[in-house]
C-alpha positions in Angstrom: 80.6 74.5 173.7 80.8 72.0 170.8 83.1 70.1 173.3 81.0 69.9 176.4 78.0 68.9 174.2 80.1 65.8 172.8 81.3 64.8 176.1 77.3 65.3 177.6 76.6 63.1 175.3 79.2 60.5 176.0 77.8 60.6 179.5 74.3 59.9 178.6 75.1 57.0 176.5 77.6 55.3 179.5 75.0 56.2 182.2 72.0 54.4 180.3 74.2 51.6 179.6 75.4 51.5 183.5 71.7 51.9 184.2 70.4 49.1 182.4 73.5 47.0 183.6 74.7 48.2 186.6 78.1 48.1 185.5 80.3 49.6 182.2 79.9 53.7 182.3 83.5 53.4 183.0 84.2 50.9 180.2 81.6 52.9 177.7 82.7 56.2 178.0 86.4 55.4 178.0 86.0 53.8 174.9 83.5 56.7 173.5 86.2 59.2 174.3 89.0 57.2 173.0 87.5 56.6 169.7 87.0 60.6 169.7 90.4 61.5 170.0 91.1 61.8 174.1 94.4 60.3 175.1 93.9 57.1 176.8 95.3 58.1 180.4 93.4 61.6 180.0 89.8 59.6 179.3 90.4 57.1 182.4 91.6 60.1 184.7 88.4 62.1 183.1 85.9 59.0 183.4 87.0 58.2 187.3 87.1 62.2 188.4 83.3 62.1 187.0 82.8 59.0 188.8 83.6 60.7 191.8 80.2 62.2 191.8 77.8 60.1 189.8 79.0 57.1 192.4 78.3 59.4 195.5 74.7 60.1 194.4 74.7 56.4 193.2 75.6 55.2 197.0 73.2 57.8 198.7 70.1 56.3 196.6 70.9 53.0 196.7 71.3 53.8 200.9 67.7 55.5 200.8 66.2 52.1 199.2 68.3 49.9 201.7 69.9 48.0 198.9 73.3 48.3 200.8 75.5 45.9 202.6 78.5 47.7 204.5 80.5 45.0 205.2 80.4 44.5 201.6 81.1 48.0 200.6 84.4 47.9 203.3 85.9 44.7 202.6 85.5 45.0 198.6 85.9 48.9 198.4 89.2 49.3 200.7 91.1 47.1 198.5 89.5 48.2 195.4 90.8 51.6 196.3 94.0 50.2 196.8 94.1 48.8 193.3 92.5 51.4 191.6 95.5 53.6 193.0 98.4 51.1 191.7 96.1 50.8 188.3 96.3 54.6 187.9 99.9 55.1 188.8 101.0 52.6 186.3 98.9 54.2 183.4 99.9 57.3 184.2 103.7 56.4 183.9 103.1 55.5 180.4 103.6 57.4 177.6 100.5 57.9 174.6 101.5 55.9 172.7 101.9 52.6 174.9 99.3 53.7 176.7 96.7 53.1 173.9 96.9 49.7 173.2 97.7 48.6 176.7 94.1 50.1 177.3 92.8 48.6 174.6 93.5 45.4 175.0 91.8 45.3 178.3 88.7 47.0 177.1 89.0 44.1 174.9 89.3 41.2 177.4 86.3 43.0 179.5 84.2 43.7 176.3 84.9 39.6 176.1 83.6 39.1 179.4 80.8 40.9 179.4 79.6 39.5 176.2 80.0 36.1 177.4 78.3 36.7 180.7 75.4 38.2 179.3 74.8 36.5 176.0 75.8 32.6 176.9 75.3 32.3 181.0 71.8 31.8 182.1 70.8 34.0 185.5 71.4 31.9 188.7 68.9 31.3 191.2 69.7 34.1 194.5 69.9 32.7 197.6 68.2 35.6 200.2 69.6 35.9 203.4 72.9 34.2 202.1 75.7 33.9 204.0 77.8 36.8 203.7 81.4 36.9 201.4 84.6 36.3 203.3 87.1 38.9 203.3 89.9 36.3 202.2 87.3 36.2 198.9 86.6 40.1 198.6 90.0 41.6 199.2 91.4 40.0 195.9 88.4 40.7 194.5 88.3 44.5 194.9 92.5 44.8 194.5 92.1 43.2 190.7 88.5 45.2 189.8 90.1 48.2 191.3 93.5 47.9 189.3 91.7 47.1 186.1 89.2 49.4 186.2 92.0 52.3 187.0 94.6 50.8 184.0 91.6 50.0 181.6 89.5 53.1 181.9 86.5 50.6 183.4 85.5 47.7 184.5 84.7 47.7 188.3 81.2 46.8 187.4 81.7 44.1 185.1 84.2 41.9 187.3 83.1 43.1 190.5 79.2 42.7 189.7 78.9 39.7 187.7 81.1 37.7 190.0 79.2 38.7 193.1 76.1 37.6 191.2 77.3 34.6 189.9 77.7 33.5 193.2 74.3 34.1 194.3 75.3 34.8 197.9 73.1 38.0 197.9 70.5 39.3 196.4 71.0 41.4 193.3 69.2 44.5 194.7 71.9 44.3 197.7 75.0 43.6 195.2 74.3 46.3 192.9 73.8 48.7 195.6 77.1 47.5 197.7 79.1 47.8 194.7 77.8 51.3 193.3 79.0 52.0 196.6 82.2 50.6 196.9 82.9 52.5 193.7 82.7 55.7 195.1 86.1 54.9 197.2 87.8 53.3 194.0 86.7 56.3 192.0 88.3 58.7 194.6 91.6 57.0 194.9 92.1 56.3 191.2 91.2 60.4 190.6 94.6 60.7 193.4 96.7 58.4 191.4 95.8 60.6 188.3 96.4 63.9 190.1 99.8 62.3 191.1 100.9 60.9 187.8 99.3 63.5 185.1 99.6 66.5 187.6 99.0 69.6 184.9 97.5 67.5 182.6 94.8 66.5 184.9 93.4 70.2 185.1 93.0 70.0 181.4 90.2 67.2 182.1 87.7 69.5 183.4 85.3 70.2 180.7 85.6 66.3 180.0 84.5 65.6 183.5 81.6 68.3 183.5 80.0 66.7 180.4 80.2 63.3 181.7 78.7 64.3 185.1 76.1 66.5 183.5 75.2 63.5 181.1 75.3 61.0 183.7 72.9 63.2 185.8 70.3 63.8 182.9 70.5 60.2 182.0 70.0 58.7 185.2 66.0 58.5 185.1 66.0 57.4 181.8 68.5 54.6 182.5 65.9 53.1 185.5 63.3 53.1 183.1 65.0 51.6 180.1 66.3 48.5 182.9 62.6 47.7 182.8 61.9 47.3 178.7 65.1 46.1 177.8 66.4 42.7 178.9 70.0 43.3 180.8 71.2 39.9 178.8 70.6 41.3 175.6 72.2 45.0 176.1 74.7 43.9 178.2 75.7 41.4 174.9 75.1 44.4 172.6 77.4 46.7 174.9 80.0 44.2 175.1 80.3 43.6 171.2 80.4 47.3 170.8 83.7 47.7 173.1 85.5 44.4 171.3 84.7 46.1 168.2 85.6 49.6 168.6 89.2 48.2 170.9 90.0 46.0 168.1 90.1 48.5 165.8 92.7 50.1 167.7 94.8 47.2 168.0 94.6 46.5 164.3 95.5 50.3 164.2 98.7 49.7 166.1 100.0 46.5 165.2 99.8 47.4 161.5 97.5 44.9 160.2 95.9 45.3 157.0 94.3 43.9 153.3 92.3 40.8 154.1 93.7 40.1 157.4 91.8 42.9 159.0 88.8 42.4 157.0 88.8 38.8 158.0 89.4 39.4 162.0 86.8 42.5 161.6 84.1 40.0 160.2 84.3 37.4 162.5 83.9 40.0 165.1 80.7 40.9 164.0 79.3 37.4 162.9 80.4 36.0 166.6 78.3 39.0 167.7 75.4 39.2 165.9 75.2 35.7 166.6 75.8 35.7 170.2 72.9 39.1 169.9 70.4 36.9 168.3 70.9 33.6 171.2 70.7 36.3 174.0 67.8 37.9 172.9 66.0 33.9 172.2 67.1 33.4 175.8 65.4 36.1 177.0 62.1 35.3 175.9 62.2 31.9 177.1 59.7 31.1 179.9 62.3 29.0 181.7 64.3 32.0 181.9 62.5 34.8 183.1 63.1 36.7 186.6 59.7 35.6 187.9 60.6 32.0 187.2 63.2 32.3 189.4 62.1 34.2 192.3 58.7 32.2 192.4 58.4 29.8 195.3 58.4 25.9 195.0 54.8 24.8 194.8 53.8 24.0 198.5 51.9 20.6 197.2 54.9 18.9 197.6 55.5 19.8 201.3 53.8 17.6 203.3 51.6 19.5 206.2 52.6 20.3 209.6 49.1 17.6 210.9 50.7 15.1 208.7 53.8 14.5 209.9 52.5 15.0 213.7 49.8 12.2 212.4 
């Protein structure tokens, strides 16, 4: 019962982050599970099995509110499923000792990406009704995102959502809805890969899966409220720093870095992280970076009237 409560709280925290950012459920949950003592491969397997239910519910919700472009789902989700199966098979074939630093290194890279993406980059001016993304772009993105997601215990959202949003070819709601729906295919494929690789160990994850799923369901409405109250740039910067710092500790331990060297490393991470949090907070308060400014139409005074053109 105590373990179920812990895993439920992990699911709540991961869902709050994912609901506010449209990403990072897997990365956050995997990081917290590994820190709580769960083996790396088992943590990633449990997260993806739990995501089968959470992503299905999320996809159905986005479909109901017409937030999905099914062409993006098909062109991104199917290659993502292939990459996820390969990543799950690779992680399952590694020993626990080898998988821990491998997974931590991937999570550090993802954390740095999330940290810099949300702290230093201003929101792009999204175009509505833009040209759909081509299969030549979505296929490799899906394969890479799915592989990183399965082998690293998360990363589908940070890789795919941020990339698609940065291109500005689709409305944010369409990107998030389509990525969330396609993640169901990724979660199913990764779970099958872990089932083949881990077999009996996979069934031992049921309490973890139940806790994560329960926590995700409980936190879903609160996450929707949180996204309207906290700046995504500020929350993304905070989450990225947590991921980098927590997984850096595992790498420091694995490579046996001790004494002043480890102190300097941790201090540097904290100082840079704090500076980026402050910068993201100040940026989110600046009027020129507010979403309303980006979405507002251009003033009509600069456009000549149709009667003037005819005259």
